[in-house]
C-alpha positions in Angstrom: 6.3 9.9 8.4 4.0 12.9 9.2 0.3 12.0 9.8 -1.8 12.5 6.7 -4.9 14.8 6.5 -8.3 13.6 7.6 -9.1 11.3 4.7 -6.8 8.6 6.3 -6.6 9.7 9.9 -6.2 6.9 12.5 -8.6 6.7 15.5 -7.1 5.5 18.8 -9.4 3.3 21.0 -8.3 3.2 24.6 -9.8 -0.3 25.1 -7.6 -1.7 22.3 -4.5 0.4 22.4 -2.1 0.2 20.6 -4.4 -1.4 18.0 -5.2 1.7 15.9 -8.1 1.8 13.5 -8.3 3.8 10.2 -11.9 4.3 9.2 -10.9 4.3 5.5 -9.3 0.9 5.9 -12.5 -0.6 7.3 -14.5 0.9 4.4 -12.2 -0.2 1.6 -10.7 -3.5 2.8 -13.3 -5.7 1.1 -13.1 -4.0 -2.2 -9.3 -4.2 -2.1 -9.4 -7.8 -1.1 -11.7 -8.7 -4.0 -9.0 -7.5 -6.4 -6.1 -9.0 -4.5 -7.8 -12.4 -4.4 -7.9 -12.4 -8.2 -4.4 -11.0 -9.0 -2.1 -12.3 -6.3 -0.2 -15.5 -6.7 -1.6 -18.7 -5.1 1.3 -19.0 -2.7 4.5 -17.4 -1.5 5.4 -14.3 0.5 3.5 -11.1 -0.2 5.2 -8.0 1.1 3.0 -5.1 2.2 4.7 -1.7 2.1 3.5 1.1 4.5 1.0 -1.2 6.3 -0.1 1.6 8.6 -2.5 0.4 11.3 -2.2 -3.2 10.3 -5.9 -3.7 9.5 -5.3 -4.6 5.8 -2.6 -7.1 6.8 -4.9 -8.9 9.2 -7.9 -8.9 6.8 -5.8 -10.1 3.9 -3.9 -12.8 5.8 -7.1 -14.1 7.3 -8.8 -14.3 3.9 -5.8 -15.7 2.0 -4.4 -18.4 4.2 -2.2 -19.9 1.4 -0.2 -16.7 1.3 2.4 -15.6 3.9 1.7 -11.9 4.5 4.7 -9.7 5.5 3.7 -6.3 6.8 6.1 -3.4 7.1 6.2 0.3 8.0 8.9 2.9 8.7 7.0 4.3 11.6 7.5 2.7 15.1 4.0 3.5 16.3 2.5 1.9 13.2 4.6 -1.2 13.7 3.4 -1.4 17.3 -0.2 -1.3 16.0 0.5 -3.9 13.4 2.1 -6.2 16.1 -1.0 -5.7 18.3 -3.3 -6.6 15.5 -1.2 -9.6 14.7 -1.3 -10.8 18.3 -5.0 -10.2 18.5 -5.7 -12.2 15.3 -3.3 -15.1 16.0 -2.8 -15.9 12.3 0.0 -18.3 11.5 0.5 -16.8 8.0 1.0 -13.2 9.3 4.6 -12.3 10.0 5.9 -9.7 12.5 6.2 -6.2 10.9 9.5 -5.2 9.3 11.0 -1.7 9.5 11.1 -0.7 5.8 11.5 2.8 4.4 11.4 2.4 0.7 13.7 5.3 0.2 16.5 3.1 1.6 17.7 0.5 -0.8 18.2 -2.1 2.0 14.7 -3.4 2.9 15.8 -6.4 5.0 14.0 -8.9 2.8 14.9 -10.7 -0.4 12.8 -12.1 -3.2 9.0 -12.1 -2.7 6.1 -13.3 -4.8 4.2 -10.0 -4.8 4.2 -6.5 -3.3 1.2 -4.6 -2.1 1.2 -0.8 -1.3 -2.1 0.8 -0.2 -2.5 4.6 0.1 1.2 5.5 0.3 2.5 7.3 -2.8 0.3 10.3 -2.4 1.3 10.7 1.3 5.0 10.7 0.7 7.5 12.5 -1.5 7.7 11.5 -5.2 11.1 9.9 -4.4 9.2 7.3 -2.4 7.3 6.2 -5.4 10.5 6.0 -7.4 12.2 3.9 -4.7 9.1 1.7 -4.4 9.4 0.7 -8.1 13.1 0.3 -7.9 13.0 -1.9 -4.8 10.1 -3.9 -6.3 12.0 -4.5 -9.5 14.9 -5.9 -7.5 12.7 -8.3 -5.4 10.1 -9.6 -7.9 10.7 -12.2 -10.5 9.2 -12.4 -13.9 5.4 -12.2 -13.6 5.6 -10.9 -10.1 2.7 -8.5 -9.1 3.0 -5.0 -7.7 -0.4 -3.8 -6.5 -1.0 -0.1 -5.8 -4.2 1.4 -4.4 -5.2 5.0 -4.0 -6.5 8.2 -5.7 -5.0 9.3 -9.0 -5.3 12.0 -11.6 -5.9 10.9 -15.1 -4.6 12.8 -18.1 -3.7 15.6 -15.7 -7.2 16.0 -14.3 -8.8 14.9 -11.0 -11.4 12.3 -11.3 -13.7 13.8 -8.7 -14.0 17.1 -6.8 -13.4 15.2 -3.5 -10.0 14.1 -4.9 -9.1 17.7 -5.9 -9.9 18.8 -2.3 -7.9 16.0 -0.8 -5.0 16.9 -3.1 -5.1 20.4 -1.8 -5.1 19.1 1.8 -2.1 16.9 1.1 -0.1 19.7 -0.5 -0.9 22.1 2.3 0.4 19.6 4.8 3.5 18.9 2.8 4.3 20.4 -0.7 6.0 17.2 -1.6 2.8 15.2 -1.2 -0.2 15.0 -3.6 -2.5 12.9 -5.7 -0.3 11.5 -8.5 -0.8 11.4 -12.2 -1.6 7.8 -13.2 0.4 8.2 -16.4 3.5 9.3 -14.4 3.2 6.2 -12.1 2.9 4.0 -15.2 6.0 5.5 -16.6 7.9 4.8 -13.4 6.7 1.2 -13.7 7.9 0.9 -17.3 11.3 2.3 -16.3 11.6 -0.3 -13.5 10.6 -3.2 -15.8 6.9 -3.4 -15.1 3.8 -3.3 -17.3 0.6 -1.8 -16.0 -1.6 -4.8 -16.7 -4.9 -3.6 -15.2 -6.6 -0.5 -13.9 -9.6 -1.2 -11.7 -12.0 1.6 -10.7 -12.7 1.4 -7.0 -15.2 2.9 -4.6 -14.7 6.5 -3.3 -12.9 7.6 -6.5 -9.9 5.4 -6.0 -8.1 3.0 -8.3 -6.3 -0.3 -8.1 -3.2 -0.5 -10.3 -1.9 -4.0 -11.1 1.6 -4.1 -12.4 3.4 -7.2 -13.7 7.1 -7.7 -13.8 8.4 -8.2 -17.3 10.4 -11.3 -18.1 
């Protein structure tokens, strides 16, 4: 997948290559973890879609030792970074990254307890969001959690000027990208058998969306 504009750029550090660092991940990881600690199941496999650098995977696996964290990414360089972070952290509950492109129906993994996707659906075509919900619906049982994080429009309007500028950056990079309407994402969830159970306002004009799989 093409590299996103500056809001989520990775920074390569020669002394830790290929462990990449995304400044945004370092800024938002604790706020995200505070929600995940509350909404994720107490045990089982949590699949992370589009794990990127791997920083969230390490941070969450270290903080939630009762959960098995399964990172994934379609990009080989990102998987290398995730693997390097995994080797550096040495966590027993952090699995090796899988190659998953949500747009392909075959993900190489069966049922899971929860799915986490951070900062993906605005840096991908809309079909990726559709496929994410479809794939999540096939892999989560009743009550399973699908957690999404990122910027959203609400009622057709941006929630902050910075998000409007970021949206313009995204669309200039690829017309298929862009900050999504929360209502459209909720509708995707409903179609796939999910209920939007919680909307959590996060720092830097982002939101956590917590979806639950219907019985």
